[in-house]
C-alpha positions in Angstrom: 16.7 -0.4 14.1 15.1 0.0 10.6 11.2 0.9 11.1 8.6 -1.6 9.2 7.5 1.5 7.7 10.1 2.8 6.3 10.3 3.1 2.2 13.2 2.3 0.2 14.4 6.6 -1.4 13.9 5.2 -4.7 9.8 4.7 -4.0 8.3 8.2 -4.9 4.3 7.0 -4.4 2.5 4.4 -3.2 -0.8 4.1 -3.8 -4.2 1.5 -2.4 -7.1 1.6 -4.7 -10.1 -0.4 -2.6 -13.9 -0.5 -2.9 -15.3 1.8 0.1 -18.4 -1.4 0.5 -16.9 -4.0 -1.2 -16.1 -7.4 0.8 -13.1 -8.5 -0.5 -11.8 -4.8 0.7 -12.1 -5.6 3.9 -9.6 -6.6 4.7 -7.5 -3.2 3.0 -9.5 -0.9 5.1 -8.9 -2.6 8.2 -5.3 -2.3 7.6 -5.1 0.5 6.1 -6.9 2.5 9.5 -4.1 0.5 11.6 -0.7 1.4 9.1 -1.6 4.3 7.8 -0.3 6.5 10.4 2.8 4.5 11.0 3.8 4.5 7.3 3.0 8.8 6.8 4.8 9.4 10.6 7.7 6.8 9.1 7.3 8.5 5.3 6.4 11.7 5.4 7.5 13.3 2.2 6.0 9.6 0.3 2.6 10.5 -1.5 0.7 7.7 0.3 -2.6 7.9 -1.0 -6.0 5.7 -0.6 -8.6 6.0 -3.3 -12.0 5.2 -3.3 -14.3 3.6 -6.5 -17.4 1.1 -6.6 -16.9 -2.0 -7.2 -12.5 -1.6 -7.6 -10.9 -4.9 -6.8 -8.1 -3.9 -3.8 -5.4 -2.9 -4.9 -0.9 -1.7 -4.3 0.4 0.9 -6.8 4.0 2.0 -6.7 5.7 4.3 -8.1 9.3 4.7 -8.3 12.1 7.2 -9.9 12.3 7.4 -13.4 8.0 6.8 -13.5 7.9 3.6 -13.2 5.4 1.2 -11.8 4.7 -1.6 -10.7 1.2 -3.2 -9.6 0.7 -6.2 -7.9 -3.5 -7.2 -6.6 -4.5 -8.0 -2.7 -7.9 -9.4 -3.8 -8.4 -12.7 -1.3 -5.2 -11.8 1.3 -6.0 -11.7 5.2 -4.5 -8.1 7.4 -1.8 -10.0 8.8 -0.9 -11.2 5.1 -1.5 -7.7 3.7 1.0 -6.2 5.8 3.8 -9.2 5.3 3.2 -8.5 1.5 3.4 -4.8 0.4 6.4 -4.3 3.4 8.0 -7.0 0.4 6.2 -5.8 -2.6 7.3 -2.1 -1.4 11.6 -2.9 -0.7 11.6 -4.3 -4.6 12.7 -1.0 -5.9 13.5 -2.2 -9.7 
């Protein structure tokens, strides 16, 4: 059985951008506290980066083979919505 956070081979990097104190980033912060260890365990060779900056809107950026990047804003999503949204986002490799 495949793991929920087992990413496809074409994925080369996953970056999360969020604000340390902003209310819009609260669901993403709680999601990352819960899911990051599992994502890293199932994808030890894929860099999963968390970038925090004041006033930044929450978003995820996936870098695939040949430098192709896709960005997805995560404003207004709940913790549970983030889980399904990020899973679908990462699985649609270009």
